[in-house]
N, C-alpha and C positions, 0 to 999 in steps of 0.2 A: 504494500500500500504506500502510495506517495502522498505527501501533504503539500497543498498548494497555498501560497500566500493569498490572503484576502484583505489584509489591512496592516497598518503600521502603528505601533504603539511605542512610546518612549520607555526606556528602561528605568527601574526604580533604584538602582544601586550603582551609580556611576562612580568611578574612582577619582574623586576630587578630595582635596585636603579637608574640606569642611565636613565630609561625611565619614571620615575614618575615625577609628576609636583612639587614635593617637595624633599628636600634632607634629608636623614636620613640613618644611618647605620642600616640595618635590623637586624643584630645580637645584636644590643644594644637597640632595640626598646622595651620600657617598658610601655609607656603610651601615651595618646593623646596629651600631651604637645608638643611632637615633631612635631605635625601637626598644621597647621593653621585652626582649626575647630571653628565653632561658639560656643559661650559660653553656648548656650541653643539650644535644639532641635526645629528648626523652624516649625516642623510639629507635635508638641506634641498634637495639637488639633485633629489630626486624630487618636490618640490612638496608634501610632506606638510603639510597645513594645520592645524597645531596651534600653540597660543599659546606654549608653553614646551617646553623639552627633555623628552624622556621616555626610558625605558629601551627600547632596541630589540632586546633579546636579544643574540645574538652577531653580528648583522649587520642590514642594512637590510631592509625588507619586500621580498618578491618582486614584489608588484603593489600598485598604489594606484589607486583609482578615486574621484575627488572626487564623482562623480555630479552634476555641474553642467551637463552638456551631452550632447545626443544623439550627438555625435561620438565618445563613448566606446564605442559599440557599435551594435547594430541593434535597432530596435523591430519586433516580429513579432506575428502574429495578425491576424484580420479587423479588429480595432478598434485596431491599432497606433497610429493617429493620436491616440488619446485619452490616451496617456501624456504627462504634462506635468511642469511644475516648480512648486515652491512654496518658501517660505523654509525653509531647513534649519538644522542646527546650525552649519554653516560654509557661507556663501554659499547656493547653491541646493540643493535635494534633489529626487530623482525622486518623482513622485506617480503612483501607479497607480490606475486607475478602479475603481469599485465593481462587483464581479462580480454583485451582486444585480440590476444593470441589464443583465445579459447582455453585459457588455463583455469580450471575449476579447482580451487584450493582454498581452504580456510582453516582456522585454528581454534580449537576448543580449550579454554582454560579451566574446564571442569564444571560439574553440577553443584549448585549451591542451593539446597532445598529451603523452602520457606520455614521449615521447622527450626532452622538454625540461623538463617540469614534473611534480611529484608531487602537488601539492595537490588536483587533482580526485579522486584516489583516495588519501585520507590514509594508508591502510594501508601504502603503499609509500614514504612519506617517512621516511628514516632518523632525522631529527632531529625529526620530528613536524610539525604544521601548526597555524596559528592563523588564524581569521577574526575580524575586528573591524569593527563597523559601528554606526551609529545607526539605530534603527527606531521609527517611529510607527505602531502598529497602530490604525487609525482607528476601526473599529467591527466588531461582529459582522455577518455578512452572510447567515447561514443556509447557508454553504458552507465547506468547508475552504479555507484561504487559503495558497497557496504563497508563500514569501518569498525564500529563496536556495537554490539547489541546483547541484551538479555531477553529479547523477544524475537527470535528468528522466524517464528511462525506468525500467526495472526493474533497472538495473545498479548496481554498487558506486559509492560516493561519499558526499558530504556533502549533507544536506538539512535545512532548517528550515521549519516550517509551523505554522499554527494548525489544530488538529484540532477541527473543529466538532462532531463526534459526541460526543467526550469532554470538550469545553471545556478544552483544554490546549494550551500552547505546547510544541512538540516539536523537539528537536535530535537528529539521528541520523547516525552514521557506519556505512555498510554496507560490510562487508568482503567481498572477493572470495575469499580463501583458504579460508574455511569457511562462507560465505554466512550469517553472523550479523551482527546489528546492535547497536552500542553506542548506547543511547538515554538521554537525559536529558529530563525533562519538568517543567513547572510548571503547576499547575492554575489555572483562572480566578480563584478566590477569592484565592489567594496573589498572583497577578499584579496584581490590582486593589488589594488592601490594601497591598502592599509597594511598588508602582511607579507608582501612579496610574491604572493600567489603560488603557483605550482612549482615544486622542487625546492621549497623552503621549509625548514623546521619551524613549527608553530606550536605553542603550548596552549592547551585547552583545559579549563576547569568548568564542569557542569554541576551546579548545585540545585537541589529541589527539596521542597518541604510543603506538606499540606498544612494550611493555616486555617484558623477559625473563619476568616473572611475570604477564603479562596486559596489558591495555590501560589507558590512563589518559586519560580525557576529563573536562574541566572546563568549566563554563559560568559566566562571570563576568557579572553583571548590575549595571550601574552600579559596576563595580570590585570587586564582592564575589561570593563563592559563597554563594547563598542556601541555608540549611539545609532549606528546604521543598522543594527539588528532589528528585524521585524518579529512580531510574535502574535499568536492567536490561539484560540481554543476551538477545536472542532471535533465532530464525531468520528469514530473509526469503526469499521465493520468487524463483527465477530464471526463472519462466515469462514468456514474451513479452519476454525481455531485448532491449533496444535498445542499440546501441553509439554513444554520443554522446561519444566520447573527449575528455574535458576541456571540454565545453561548459558555460560558467559562465552560469547563467540567473537572472534576477531576476523575481519576481512570478509564478512558475510552480510547480505542484506535480508533476504527472505528465503527460508527453506520450506515453509509450510505449503506453498503452491509449487514447489519443485522448480523454482526459478532462482538460480544462484547469480548474484551480482557481486562477484568477487572484485577485489580492489587492486589498484596499482599504487601501493602506499608503503611507507615505512612507519613503524610504531615503536615507541620506547616509553619506559617508565610509567606503567599504569598503576595508579594508587586509588583505592576505594575506601571512603569513609561511610559509616552509617550515621552520619550527621551532616547538617548543612554548614559548611565552612563560611564564615563571614567575609566581607570584602577585604579586610586587612590581612587575614590569613591567606586568602587567595593571591594577593599581591606578593606577600612574603614567600610563598611557595614558588612562584615563578622566578622571583629574584634570587632564590637560593641556588638556582642552577647557573647563575651568571658570575 
């Protein structure tokens, strides 16, 4: 299922000094001494590969995938052997083959059932959810390109993909309670002009939480919420629903209808929280890699 833009709405959490929980002149920001950060990384035992301490919200991440080794999951599809590695932002990164060459390959990071995890279906996370990762979208391929999803069929969950028909980068949370989707998008022109476009490493943080007065979804790109993002809420069909209870997939758009839109991408440093990180933590996380 593809989501199409039907309106534009300004974002609620722009990265400006007045809205952060600390005070600093952004033009004079040189080091982490300006922030009240812990003296050491409280999650070092998880092997988080960042150069400096960052804000981890109220606790450590729920899951961390360096994406350095095939041992982190299972390569699937007829062309699973074509998934390889390349130089990433930290050590290696996963490299998925070009779907224009009819390479059908994707990667499963495992099943995370709702009895133990809530992130595969973000709507049920009481403190929200955060997905953070580095992505290099290598080139247009003439196809929709799946990137990350916990909803590879027609079920609820999180998905991110490149929409080839509308030339947009799409982030979506599909809710089960009312079969509606919260969607944020960025069109190709803004993606290219603001972030260097295809072949460039870009850091993404997607946060989501159900609130008393509605949902709150934010997409931080290189530490900021881009005002060019558009957003909307719309229904999604439950036809042909497949139950993939918490199956975290990379490089796949939709499996439920047997249509594989694998991607021409590089992915690195996937971190998942079962809480919604605030603006300042999102900015610190991005800066910690620089």
